[in-house]
C-alpha positions as CSV (number, residue, x, y, z in Angstrom):
1,M,29.5,14.3,-27.1
2,T,25.6,14.5,-27.7
3,N,23.6,17.5,-26.5
4,L,22.2,15.1,-24.0
5,Q,25.5,14.0,-22.6
6,K,26.6,17.6,-22.5
7,E,23.4,18.6,-20.7
8,T,23.8,15.8,-18.2
9,K,27.4,16.5,-17.4
10,Q,26.6,20.2,-16.7
11,I,24.5,19.1,-13.6
12,G,26.7,18.4,-10.6
13,A,26.2,15.7,-7.9
14,L,27.9,14.5,-4.6
15,G,27.7,10.9,-3.9
16,W,29.1,8.0,-1.6
17,I,28.5,4.4,-0.4
18,N,28.9,1.0,-2.2
19,S,27.2,-2.3,-2.4
20,T,24.8,-3.9,-5.1
21,K,21.0,-3.6,-5.4
22,T,18.5,-3.5,-8.2
23,Y,15.0,-2.8,-8.8
24,I,12.2,-4.7,-10.8
25,L,11.8,-3.0,-13.9
26,N,8.2,-3.7,-15.3
27,Y,6.3,-2.0,-18.1
28,F,2.5,-1.6,-18.2
29,G,0.9,-3.1,-21.4
30,Y,-2.5,-1.5,-20.5
31,G,-5.6,-2.9,-22.2
32,I,-9.4,-2.6,-21.2
33,L,-11.6,-5.7,-21.4
34,Y,-15.1,-6.2,-20.2
35,K,-17.0,-9.5,-19.6
36,S,-20.5,-8.4,-19.0
37,L,-22.7,-5.1,-19.2
38,S,-22.6,-4.4,-15.7
39,G,-18.7,-4.7,-15.7
40,F,-18.6,-2.5,-18.7
41,Y,-20.6,0.3,-16.8
42,R,-18.3,-0.1,-13.8
43,L,-15.2,0.2,-15.9
44,I,-16.5,3.3,-17.5
45,K,-17.2,4.8,-14.3
46,T,-13.9,4.1,-13.0
47,L,-12.3,5.5,-16.1
48,I,-14.2,8.6,-15.7
49,E,-13.1,9.1,-12.1
50,Q,-9.5,8.5,-13.0
51,I,-9.5,11.1,-15.9
52,K,-11.3,13.6,-13.6
53,R,-8.7,13.1,-11.0
54,A,-5.6,13.0,-13.3
55,K,-6.9,15.9,-15.2
56,F,-4.7,15.1,-18.2
57,T,-6.1,12.1,-20.3
58,K,-3.2,12.5,-22.8
59,H,-0.7,11.1,-20.2
60,L,-2.9,8.5,-18.6
61,S,-1.3,5.4,-19.9
62,D,2.3,6.9,-19.4
63,Q,1.1,7.5,-15.9
64,F,0.3,4.0,-15.1
65,K,3.3,2.6,-17.0
66,N,5.6,4.8,-14.7
67,N,3.7,4.1,-11.7
68,S,4.5,0.4,-12.0
69,I,8.2,0.8,-11.9
70,R,9.0,-0.4,-8.5
71,P,12.4,-1.2,-6.7
72,N,12.7,-4.7,-5.0
73,K,10.2,-4.1,-2.3
74,I,11.3,-7.4,-0.5
75,L,14.8,-6.4,-0.1
76,I,14.1,-3.0,1.4
77,K,11.2,-4.4,3.5
78,K,13.7,-7.2,5.0
79,K,16.2,-4.4,5.9
80,L,13.6,-2.6,7.7
81,L,12.3,-5.7,9.7
82,S,15.8,-6.7,10.4
83,A,17.1,-3.3,11.6
84,Q,19.8,-3.2,8.9
85,T,21.4,0.0,8.2
86,L,19.6,1.8,5.2
87,K,21.7,4.4,3.3
88,V,19.8,7.4,2.4
89,L,20.7,10.3,-0.2
90,F,18.9,13.8,-0.1
91,A,19.1,15.7,-3.5
92,V,19.4,19.4,-2.5
93,S,20.4,22.8,-3.7
94,E,23.6,23.1,-1.9
95,T,25.5,21.8,1.0
96,G,28.0,23.2,3.9
97,P,28.1,25.7,6.4
98,D,27.6,28.6,3.9
99,A,24.5,27.1,2.5
100,T,21.4,29.4,2.5
101,A,18.8,27.0,0.9
102,G,16.2,26.0,3.2
103,D,15.8,22.6,1.5
104,Y,19.3,21.7,2.6
105,F,18.5,22.5,6.3
106,T,15.2,20.6,6.2
107,A,17.0,17.6,4.6
108,L,19.8,17.9,7.2
109,E,17.4,17.8,10.3
110,L,15.3,14.9,9.0
111,G,18.5,12.9,8.1
112,E,19.8,13.6,11.7
113,A,16.5,12.2,13.1
114,L,16.6,9.1,10.8
115,K,20.2,8.5,11.8
116,K,19.3,8.9,15.8
117,S,16.0,6.9,15.4
118,F,17.1,4.0,13.3
119,G,21.0,4.1,12.7
120,W,20.4,4.9,8.9
121,E,23.4,6.5,7.1
122,I,22.8,9.8,5.7
123,G,24.4,11.8,2.7
124,F,23.5,14.5,0.2
125,L,23.7,15.0,-3.5
126,S,24.4,18.8,-4.2
127,K,23.2,20.5,-7.3
128,N,26.5,22.5,-7.2
129,A,28.9,19.6,-6.9
130,D,30.4,17.7,-9.9
131,D,27.6,15.2,-10.8
132,W,24.1,15.6,-9.3
133,Y,22.9,12.4,-10.6
134,Q,25.7,10.1,-9.7
135,V,24.3,7.5,-7.2
136,E,26.5,4.7,-5.9
137,P,24.9,1.2,-6.2
138,D,24.5,0.5,-2.4
139,V,22.2,3.6,-1.8
140,D,18.8,2.3,-0.7
141,I,16.6,5.6,-0.7
142,L,16.9,8.9,-2.5
143,I,14.8,11.6,-1.4
144,S,14.6,14.6,-3.7
145,M,13.8,17.9,-2.1
146,L,13.5,19.8,-5.4
147,E,11.2,19.6,-8.3
148,S,14.3,20.4,-10.7
149,F,15.8,17.2,-9.8
150,D,15.0,14.6,-12.6
151,P,15.1,10.9,-11.3
152,R,15.2,9.6,-14.9
153,K,18.8,10.9,-15.2
154,I,20.3,9.0,-12.2
155,K,23.3,7.4,-13.0
156,G,25.1,4.2,-11.6
157,D,23.8,0.7,-10.9
158,S,20.9,1.8,-8.7
159,N,18.3,-0.7,-9.8
160,G,17.1,-1.2,-6.2
161,L,16.8,2.6,-5.5
162,L,13.5,3.8,-3.6
163,K,13.0,7.2,-5.0
164,I,10.9,9.5,-3.0
165,A,9.7,13.3,-3.7
166,W,9.3,15.5,-0.7
167,Q,7.2,18.4,-2.0
168,R,7.5,21.4,0.3
169,N,6.9,24.1,-2.1
170,S,6.4,25.1,-5.7
171,F,3.5,22.6,-5.7
172,E,2.2,23.7,-8.9
173,K,5.4,23.0,-10.8
174,W,5.9,19.4,-9.2
175,P,3.1,17.6,-11.1
176,D,4.3,18.9,-14.4
177,S,8.0,18.1,-13.7
178,P,9.0,15.4,-16.3
179,G,10.5,13.1,-13.7
180,T,7.6,13.3,-11.1
181,Q,6.1,10.0,-12.2
182,E,9.4,8.2,-11.8
183,Y,9.2,8.6,-7.9
184,N,8.0,5.4,-6.1
185,I,6.6,7.6,-3.2
186,I,5.4,11.1,-3.4
187,C,5.0,13.3,-0.1
188,A,3.9,16.8,0.5
189,S,4.1,18.9,3.4
190,S,0.2,20.0,3.8
191,Q,-3.0,18.2,3.2
192,I,-4.2,20.6,0.6
193,A,-0.9,20.0,-1.3
194,C,-1.4,16.2,-1.0
195,D,-4.9,16.5,-2.6
196,Y,-3.7,18.9,-5.2
197,I,-1.0,16.7,-6.5
198,K,-3.1,13.6,-6.2
199,G,-5.8,15.3,-8.4
200,K,-3.1,16.3,-11.0
201,T,-1.2,13.1,-11.2
202,G,-3.6,10.2,-10.0
203,R,-1.0,9.1,-7.6
204,Q,-1.1,8.3,-3.9
205,V,0.6,11.4,-2.1
206,D,1.5,11.0,1.6
207,L,1.4,14.0,4.2
208,L,4.9,14.6,5.6
209,P,5.0,18.2,7.0
210,I,8.1,20.2,7.9
211,A,9.0,20.1,11.5
212,T,11.6,21.3,14.1
213,N,14.8,19.9,15.7
214,E,13.8,20.3,19.5
215,K,17.4,19.7,20.6
216,R,18.8,22.5,18.5
217,F,15.9,25.0,19.1
218,C,15.3,24.9,22.7
219,D,15.2,26.5,26.2
220,T,18.7,26.1,26.9
221,I,19.9,28.5,24.4
222,E,21.0,31.8,25.8
223,K,19.8,35.2,24.5
224,L,22.6,37.3,23.0
225,E,22.6,41.2,23.1
226,E,23.7,41.5,19.4
227,Y,20.3,39.7,18.5
228,D,18.1,41.5,21.0
229,C,14.9,42.8,19.6
230,E,11.2,42.9,20.2
231,Y,10.3,41.3,16.9
232,C,12.0,40.0,13.9
233,F,11.9,38.3,10.5
234,T,14.1,35.7,9.1
235,G,14.1,34.9,5.5
236,S,15.8,36.2,2.1
237,Y,14.4,38.5,-0.7
238,W,15.0,37.0,-4.2
239,N,13.3,39.8,-6.1
240,D,9.9,38.0,-5.7
241,P,6.9,39.6,-4.3
242,R,6.4,38.9,-0.3
243,D,3.6,40.2,1.9
244,I,5.9,41.5,4.5
245,I,6.9,44.3,2.1
246,E,3.5,45.7,1.9
247,L,2.2,44.7,5.3
248,L,5.1,45.6,7.7
249,D,5.8,49.3,8.5
250,P,8.6,49.2,11.2
251,Q,9.2,52.9,11.2
252,G,5.6,53.3,12.4
253,L,5.8,50.8,15.3
254,P,7.4,51.6,18.6
255,Y,9.1,48.2,18.8
256,K,12.7,47.2,18.1
257,F,12.8,45.3,14.8
258,N,15.6,43.1,13.4
259,L,15.7,41.7,9.8
260,Y,17.8,38.7,8.9
261,G,18.5,37.1,5.4
262,K,19.7,38.2,2.0
263,N,19.2,41.2,0.0
264,W,17.0,43.2,2.2
265,D,19.0,46.4,1.4
266,R,17.4,46.3,-1.9
267,I,14.1,47.3,0.0
268,K,14.6,51.1,1.0
269,K,12.1,51.1,4.2
270,F,14.0,47.8,5.6
271,K,17.6,49.1,5.2
272,P,17.9,50.5,8.8
273,Y,16.7,47.3,10.4
274,Y,18.8,44.9,8.0
275,K,21.2,42.8,10.0
276,G,22.4,40.7,7.1
277,F,22.6,37.0,6.5
278,Y,23.3,34.6,9.5
279,P,24.1,31.0,9.1
280,Y,21.6,28.3,10.2
281,E,23.6,27.6,13.2
282,D,22.9,31.0,14.7
283,M,19.0,30.7,14.3
284,P,18.3,29.3,17.6
285,K,20.2,32.3,19.2
286,I,18.1,34.8,16.9
287,Y,14.8,33.4,17.9
288,K,15.7,33.0,21.6
289,S,16.5,36.8,21.6
290,T,13.3,38.1,20.4
291,K,9.7,38.1,21.6
292,V,7.7,37.6,18.3
293,V,8.8,36.1,14.9
294,I,6.9,37.3,11.8
295,D,6.2,34.5,9.3
296,D,5.6,35.5,5.9
297,A,4.5,32.3,4.0
298,N,5.5,32.8,0.5
299,R,3.1,32.9,-2.6
300,T,4.0,29.3,-3.7
301,T,3.1,27.8,-0.2
302,K,0.5,30.0,1.2
303,P,-2.5,28.8,-0.9
304,F,-1.7,25.3,-0.1
305,G,-1.5,25.7,3.8
306,A,2.2,24.6,4.0
307,V,4.0,25.9,7.0
308,N,7.7,26.5,6.8
309,S,10.5,25.7,9.3
310,R,10.6,29.2,10.7
311,V,7.3,28.7,12.4
312,F,8.3,25.3,14.1
313,D,11.8,26.6,15.1
314,A,10.9,29.7,16.5
315,L,7.9,28.2,18.7
316,A,10.1,25.3,19.9
317,S,12.5,28.1,21.0
318,G,9.8,29.7,23.1
319,T,9.1,32.4,20.8
320,L,5.8,33.6,19.6
321,V,5.0,33.4,15.8
322,L,2.6,35.7,13.8
323,T,1.7,34.4,10.5
324,N,0.1,35.5,7.3
325,G,-0.7,31.7,6.5
326,D,-4.3,31.3,7.6
327,L,-4.7,27.9,5.9
328,G,-1.4,26.7,7.6
329,S,-2.7,27.9,11.0
330,S,-6.0,26.2,10.6
331,G,-4.6,23.0,8.8
332,T,-1.4,22.3,11.0
333,F,-2.0,24.2,14.1
334,E,-5.8,23.6,14.5
335,G,-6.4,27.5,14.3
336,K,-4.2,28.2,17.5
337,L,-1.5,30.2,15.6
338,P,-2.3,33.9,15.4
339,V,-3.0,35.1,11.8
340,F,-2.9,38.3,10.2
341,N,-4.2,39.1,6.5
342,N,-3.7,42.9,6.2
343,K,-1.3,45.8,7.6
344,E,-3.8,46.6,10.2
345,E,-4.3,43.2,11.8
346,L,-0.4,42.7,11.9
347,K,-0.1,46.0,13.8
348,Q,-2.9,44.9,16.2
349,L,-1.3,41.6,16.9
350,L,2.0,43.0,17.6
351,D,0.5,45.8,19.7
352,Y,-1.4,43.1,21.8
353,Y,1.4,40.6,22.4
354,L,4.3,43.0,22.7
355,Q,2.1,45.0,25.4
356,N,0.6,41.9,27.0
357,E,3.4,39.8,28.5
358,E,1.0,37.3,30.1
359,A,-1.0,36.7,27.1
360,R,1.9,36.3,24.9
361,L,3.7,33.8,27.4
362,Y,0.5,31.8,27.7
363,K,0.1,31.6,23.8
364,V,3.8,30.8,23.4
365,A,3.5,27.9,25.9
366,E,0.3,26.5,24.3
367,L,1.9,26.5,20.8
368,K,5.4,25.4,22.0
369,K,3.7,22.2,23.7
370,F,1.9,21.6,20.6
371,V,4.9,21.6,18.4
372,L,6.9,19.4,20.7
373,A,3.9,16.8,20.9
374,N,3.3,16.7,17.1
375,H,5.9,18.4,15.0
376,T,9.4,17.4,15.6
377,Y,11.8,15.6,13.1
378,M,11.8,12.6,15.4
379,H,8.0,12.5,14.6
380,R,8.9,12.8,10.9
381,A,11.5,10.1,10.9
382,L,8.8,7.8,12.4
383,E,6.2,8.9,9.8
384,L,8.6,8.6,6.9
385,R,9.5,5.0,8.0
386,S,5.8,4.3,8.4
387,I,5.2,5.5,4.7
388,I,8.1,3.5,3.4
389,E,7.0,0.4,5.3
390,K,3.4,0.9,3.7
391,Y,5.0,1.2,0.1
392,T,7.4,-1.7,0.6
393,T,4.6,-4.0,1.7
394,L,4.0,-6.3,-1.5
395,Q,0.3,-6.0,-2.7
396,I,-1.6,-8.9,-4.1
397,A,-4.4,-8.9,-6.2
398,I,-6.7,-12.0,-6.2
399,K,-8.8,-12.3,-9.3
400,I,-12.1,-14.5,-8.9
401,P,-14.5,-15.4,-11.6
402,A,-17.6,-14.2,-9.7
403,P,-19.3,-11.9,-12.0
404,S,-20.1,-9.1,-9.7
405,W,-20.0,-8.2,-5.9
406,E,-23.7,-8.4,-5.8
407,V,-23.4,-12.5,-6.1
408,A,-19.9,-13.0,-5.1
409,H,-21.0,-14.5,-1.9
410,E,-22.6,-17.4,-3.8
411,W,-19.6,-18.4,-5.5
412,G,-16.9,-20.8,-3.8
413,D,-14.0,-19.0,-5.3
414,Y,-15.1,-15.8,-3.3
415,H,-14.6,-17.7,-0.1
416,V,-11.3,-19.3,-1.3
417,A,-10.0,-15.6,-1.9
418,L,-11.2,-14.5,1.6
419,G,-9.4,-17.3,3.3
420,L,-6.1,-16.5,1.4
421,K,-6.6,-12.6,1.9
422,K,-7.0,-13.2,5.8
423,N,-3.8,-15.3,5.9
424,F,-1.7,-13.3,3.5
425,E,-2.6,-10.2,5.7
426,K,-1.5,-12.0,8.8
427,V,2.1,-12.4,7.4
428,G,2.4,-8.8,6.3
429,F,1.0,-8.5,2.6
430,K,-1.6,-6.2,1.3
431,V,-4.5,-7.9,-0.5
432,V,-7.3,-6.8,-2.8
433,I,-9.8,-9.0,-4.2
434,H,-11.1,-8.6,-7.7
435,V,-14.5,-9.8,-9.3
436,L,-14.6,-10.4,-12.9
437,S,-15.9,-7.1,-13.9
438,E,-12.9,-5.5,-12.2
439,W,-10.2,-7.8,-13.8
440,D,-9.2,-5.4,-16.5
441,A,-10.0,-2.1,-14.8
442,L,-7.5,0.3,-13.3
443,E,-7.7,-0.9,-9.8
444,D,-4.7,-3.3,-9.9
445,K,-2.2,-0.7,-11.0
446,E,-0.6,-0.8,-7.5
447,S,-0.5,-4.5,-7.3
448,D,2.8,-6.4,-7.5
449,V,1.3,-9.9,-7.6
450,V,-1.6,-11.3,-9.2
451,I,-3.1,-14.6,-8.2
452,V,-5.8,-15.9,-10.5
453,L,-8.3,-18.5,-9.1
454,R,-8.6,-20.1,-12.5
455,G,-12.1,-21.8,-12.7
456,L,-14.6,-20.8,-15.5
457,S,-13.2,-17.5,-16.8
458,Y,-9.9,-16.7,-18.8
459,Y,-7.6,-14.0,-17.5
460,K,-5.0,-12.3,-19.6
461,P,-1.8,-11.7,-17.5
462,K,-0.5,-8.2,-17.5
463,P,3.4,-7.9,-17.7
464,Q,4.0,-5.6,-14.8
465,H,2.7,-8.0,-12.5
466,F,4.1,-11.3,-11.1
467,N,1.5,-13.7,-12.3
468,I,0.3,-16.8,-10.5
469,M,-2.3,-19.1,-11.6
470,W,-4.1,-21.5,-8.9
471,N,-6.0,-23.8,-11.4
472,I,-8.6,-25.0,-8.9
473,S,-11.4,-26.2,-11.2
474,H,-12.4,-26.8,-14.7
475,P,-9.1,-27.8,-16.1
476,E,-10.6,-28.6,-19.6
477,K,-10.9,-24.8,-20.0
478,V,-7.2,-24.0,-19.7
479,S,-5.0,-24.6,-22.5
480,L,-1.1,-25.2,-22.5
481,D,-0.7,-21.7,-24.1
482,E,-2.7,-20.2,-21.3
483,Y,-0.7,-21.9,-18.4
484,N,2.4,-20.5,-20.4
485,Q,1.3,-17.1,-20.0
486,Y,1.8,-17.0,-16.2
487,D,5.0,-16.7,-14.3
488,Y,4.1,-19.6,-12.0
489,V,1.4,-22.2,-11.9
490,F,-0.3,-24.0,-9.2
491,I,-2.8,-26.9,-9.9
492,A,-5.0,-28.3,-7.3
493,S,-4.4,-32.1,-8.8
494,E,-1.4,-34.2,-8.5
495,P,-2.5,-36.3,-11.6
496,W,-3.0,-33.1,-13.5
497,V,0.3,-31.6,-12.4
498,N,2.1,-34.7,-13.7
499,Q,0.2,-34.4,-17.0
500,I,0.8,-30.7,-17.6
501,A,4.1,-29.8,-16.1
502,P,6.2,-31.7,-18.9
503,Q,4.1,-30.0,-21.7
504,V,4.8,-26.2,-20.6
505,K,7.7,-23.8,-20.1
506,T,6.2,-22.3,-16.9
507,K,7.0,-23.9,-13.6
508,V,4.1,-25.9,-12.4
509,R,3.5,-27.2,-8.8
510,L,0.9,-28.8,-6.9
511,M,-1.4,-26.9,-4.5
512,L,-4.4,-28.6,-3.4
513,Q,-7.5,-26.8,-2.0
514,C,-7.7,-26.3,1.6
515,T,-9.9,-25.0,4.6
516,D,-9.9,-22.1,7.1
517,P,-10.0,-24.1,10.4
518,E,-11.1,-20.9,12.1
519,L,-14.4,-21.1,10.2
520,F,-14.6,-24.8,9.8
521,K,-14.7,-26.6,13.1
522,A,-17.1,-28.9,14.9
523,E,-20.1,-27.1,16.4
524,P,-22.9,-29.6,16.2
525,A,-26.4,-28.3,16.9
526,S,-29.5,-30.7,17.1
527,E,-31.9,-28.5,15.2
528,L,-29.6,-28.8,12.3
529,S,-29.1,-32.7,12.1
530,H,-29.7,-34.4,8.9
531,E,-29.1,-38.1,8.0
532,I,-27.8,-37.3,4.7
533,L,-26.8,-33.9,3.7
534,F,-26.0,-32.4,0.5
535,V,-24.9,-28.7,0.2
536,G,-24.4,-27.3,-3.4
537,N,-26.4,-25.4,-6.1
538,S,-27.7,-27.4,-9.1
539,R,-25.6,-25.5,-11.7
540,N,-28.7,-26.4,-13.7
541,V,-27.8,-30.0,-14.0
542,Y,-29.1,-33.0,-12.0
543,R,-25.8,-33.6,-10.2
544,K,-24.5,-37.3,-9.6
545,A,-24.5,-37.5,-5.5
546,V,-28.2,-36.3,-5.4
547,R,-29.5,-38.2,-8.5
548,D,-27.7,-41.4,-7.4
549,A,-29.0,-41.2,-3.8
550,I,-32.7,-40.5,-4.7
551,S,-32.7,-43.0,-7.5
552,V,-32.1,-45.8,-5.0
553,D,-34.9,-44.2,-2.6
554,L,-32.6,-42.5,-0.2
555,A,-33.8,-39.2,1.1
556,P,-30.9,-36.6,1.1
557,S,-31.5,-33.3,2.5
558,V,-30.5,-30.6,-0.3
559,Y,-29.5,-27.0,0.4
560,G,-28.9,-24.9,-2.7
561,S,-30.4,-23.0,-5.5
562,N,-32.3,-24.2,-8.8
563,W,-33.2,-27.9,-7.6
564,L,-36.8,-27.8,-8.4
565,Q,-36.3,-28.5,-11.8
566,F,-34.8,-32.0,-10.9
567,I,-36.2,-33.2,-7.5
568,D,-39.2,-33.1,-5.5
569,N,-39.6,-30.2,-3.0
570,Q,-39.5,-32.4,0.0
571,H,-35.8,-33.0,-0.4
572,I,-35.0,-29.0,-0.6
573,K,-34.4,-27.7,2.8
574,G,-33.3,-24.2,1.8
575,E,-31.6,-22.5,-1.1
576,H,-28.7,-20.8,0.6
577,I,-26.4,-21.6,3.8
578,P,-24.0,-18.7,4.7
579,N,-20.4,-19.7,4.6
580,S,-20.1,-18.7,8.4
581,E,-22.9,-21.2,9.3
582,L,-21.9,-24.2,7.0
583,N,-19.6,-25.8,9.6
584,R,-22.7,-26.1,12.0
585,Y,-24.7,-28.0,9.2
586,Y,-21.7,-30.0,8.3
587,S,-20.9,-31.2,11.9
588,S,-24.5,-32.0,12.6
589,C,-25.1,-34.4,9.8
590,K,-24.4,-38.0,9.9
591,I,-23.2,-38.2,6.2
592,L,-22.1,-35.5,3.8
593,L,-22.5,-36.3,0.1
594,N,-20.1,-34.7,-2.4
595,D,-19.6,-34.7,-6.1
596,H,-17.5,-33.1,-8.7
597,W,-17.7,-31.8,-12.3
598,D,-16.8,-34.7,-14.6
599,D,-13.6,-33.2,-15.8
600,M,-12.6,-32.4,-12.1
601,R,-13.4,-35.9,-11.0
602,E,-11.5,-37.4,-14.1
603,K,-8.5,-35.2,-13.6
604,G,-8.1,-35.4,-9.8
605,F,-9.3,-31.9,-8.6
606,I,-10.8,-32.5,-5.1
607,S,-13.5,-30.2,-4.1
608,N,-12.9,-27.9,-1.5
609,R,-16.1,-29.1,0.4
610,V,-14.2,-32.3,1.2
611,F,-11.5,-30.2,3.0
612,D,-14.1,-28.0,4.8
613,A,-16.1,-31.0,6.0
614,L,-13.2,-32.9,7.3
615,A,-12.2,-30.0,9.4
616,C,-15.6,-30.2,10.8
617,E,-15.1,-33.8,12.0
618,T,-17.8,-34.6,9.4
619,F,-17.9,-38.1,7.6
620,V,-17.8,-37.7,3.8
621,I,-18.9,-39.9,1.0
622,S,-17.8,-38.7,-2.4
623,D,-17.8,-39.7,-6.0
624,K,-14.5,-41.3,-7.0
625,V,-12.0,-38.6,-7.7
626,K,-8.7,-39.8,-9.3
627,G,-6.0,-39.7,-6.5
628,I,-8.2,-38.9,-3.6
629,E,-6.8,-41.8,-1.6
630,N,-3.4,-40.4,-2.0
631,V,-4.6,-37.2,-0.3
632,F,-6.9,-38.7,2.5
633,E,-6.1,-42.3,2.7
634,D,-9.2,-44.3,3.5
635,V,-10.7,-41.4,5.3
636,V,-13.1,-40.1,2.3
637,V,-15.3,-43.1,1.3
638,T,-15.8,-43.0,-2.4
639,Y,-18.2,-44.7,-4.8
640,E,-18.9,-45.2,-8.7
641,T,-22.3,-46.5,-9.0
642,K,-25.5,-45.7,-7.5
643,H,-25.8,-49.2,-5.8
644,E,-22.4,-48.9,-4.2
645,L,-23.6,-45.5,-2.8
646,E,-26.8,-47.2,-1.4
647,N,-24.8,-50.0,0.2
648,L,-22.2,-47.6,1.6
649,I,-24.9,-45.3,3.1
650,N,-26.6,-48.3,4.7
651,V,-23.4,-49.5,6.3
652,Y,-22.2,-46.1,7.7
653,L,-25.6,-45.1,9.0
654,G,-25.5,-48.1,10.9
655,S,-22.1,-47.5,12.7
656,E,-21.5,-44.2,14.3
657,Y,-18.2,-45.7,15.4
658,L,-16.9,-46.1,12.0
659,R,-18.3,-42.6,10.8
660,K,-16.3,-40.9,13.8
661,Q,-13.1,-42.9,13.4
662,K,-12.9,-41.7,9.8
663,A,-13.9,-38.1,10.6
664,L,-11.3,-37.7,13.3
665,K,-8.8,-39.1,11.1
666,G,-9.7,-36.6,8.3
667,K,-9.7,-33.7,10.6
668,E,-6.0,-34.5,11.6
669,I,-4.9,-34.8,7.9
670,V,-6.6,-31.5,6.9
671,L,-5.4,-29.5,9.9
672,K,-2.0,-30.7,9.5
673,N,-1.4,-30.1,5.7
674,H,-4.5,-28.3,4.1
675,T,-5.2,-25.0,5.7
676,Y,-4.9,-21.5,4.1
677,A,-2.1,-20.7,6.3
678,A,-0.1,-23.5,4.7
679,R,-1.1,-22.4,1.2
680,V,-0.1,-19.0,1.9
681,K,3.4,-20.2,3.1
682,Q,3.7,-21.9,-0.5
683,F,2.6,-18.8,-2.0
684,A,4.8,-16.4,-0.2
685,Q,7.9,-18.8,-0.7
686,V,7.4,-18.5,-4.5
687,I,6.8,-14.7,-4.3
688,D,10.0,-14.3,-2.2
689,E,12.0,-16.4,-4.7
690,H,10.8,-14.6,-7.5
691,F,11.7,-11.1,-6.3
692,S,14.9,-12.2,-4.9
693,Q,15.8,-13.9,-8.3
694,T,14.8,-10.7,-10.1
695,L,17.3,-8.8,-7.8
696,L,20.1,-11.2,-8.6
697,N,19.4,-11.2,-12.3
698,N,19.5,-7.2,-12.5
699,S,22.7,-7.0,-10.2
């Protein structure tokens, strides 16, 4: 047996449950590229911020590699949405009626709340059992309460396991624990601790404080004479410095004091007051039988403002708490909890509240109301579910070739990305958009899916993502090898799909461009009317539709940039129309001219302008694109020569009826088949199939 096997065998665990589950094992092939000087500067700034935050550059790439290891989010999300039973294990120090470790009782209470709230099945992995790391395959979630638990050592077919670290103490140890980066979700019990751990690891850390079980610690508990006292302390002594030893002198106070826990007989001055250790089930009676509980926040939690269960439980029982945790009082209790910082302050607080019944009862009522309104385990169950739901929501990064955010609004790809983003978010995805300068920075480390709007720029897919290309333009720039680098390819041309699909290994499907009917709808305005309208930048070429129209003495109204080098100023009506205003211009003209890049025209890539205009009930004349009649039937009138264009414009300018007939038919076709909602449905189906298949392959 190897040393590793011996070491693993020595660590105990307790498990239950059975079914199959898997997770998606990805690895992070991290590289840095930049496309422009501004992008390079942005990348450097991002790196500096990440390094400052992580505070250990040596492990930076490993951090992102580990952080990309995710379970099957779709499976857990589906269980949450369908109210199926989730099976949860807590990794704790010990279990059972004789347990003394607070991590077990905290886990027990949260587990009960999860069971009552959602019907989840709860179990425990005990460090003192036979095998601490044996997890059965049908366990959905593991919550570790201890920094000593190493999730890398988990055994069993648990590929679908969602691993959560709930850090409630030892905050300085957690970031350096070898397995910390393996957790999918990290929670901490105070905001200071969240910020500290995030700063050390670069990871998102969610706030999840300790709380109380208001059914266990409540007013219905009867006082017992054996526990009767005026003030008490509950907690054990483990040969570690505690403030209470220096700050409390019960012999010098005229009040009855009881001390509960383990090992206090080792402290001479406390021996006369020591009552021994009592099980957790007796705590409600102990709190109910005293007037004041002293809270001694230990040295590992006090600087982080973390509040322990003693505070919440005693207050829920109707007993006042005095604490040495000033950060916990201000952070969790809005400064309402009485605080002592030295021996004299503790004596003054005890004197005041034990000699002033009215003040004590008023303060207790205020704090109890606050606890029951904000800090029960039923609250924590809802918060934890929300954290899990947030994590299990798949994140999509949409990569667009716009070089920077300063000019993104001028790029059609940006508006395509906005349309996708809006509709993805409607069906529950998280979406981020990355301009070219951000493509290979660190921002997409949390993304599960990358959709590249392939136009002018090449993107190298990263292996930790499910990578989808939507080739919407410039097909001549995309090689067969590039298509094969993706997990899935959509192409916005049926002829080009038929050409490419047999030549590549990657699955290739048709996805035409589309429109957003909430933006592109008929809103005609007389002040925006034009007989012949063209909207588009010159791209520093004399574009076909404008050139052909002017060459036969037609007078198109042109909106776009860089046109003065080609046409007379009388034709130029403006340099830019905001995307939100385009529908008013489209629906106010008699004829909208449209054209395409040569390669797009020859390979059947239909411009998104056609879809947008038809949604606005606009009549469109376009250069002839291969296969356009298969999409729009006879709705979009096409031409090849300038004289054809001249004749068509003369005919349709003279017949509003014909224009209207085609425009209405075009709108019907677009709204039925070519909206962003329809495209997102296609994307979502492919994404769902991919993650479900990954689950099947790994099971």
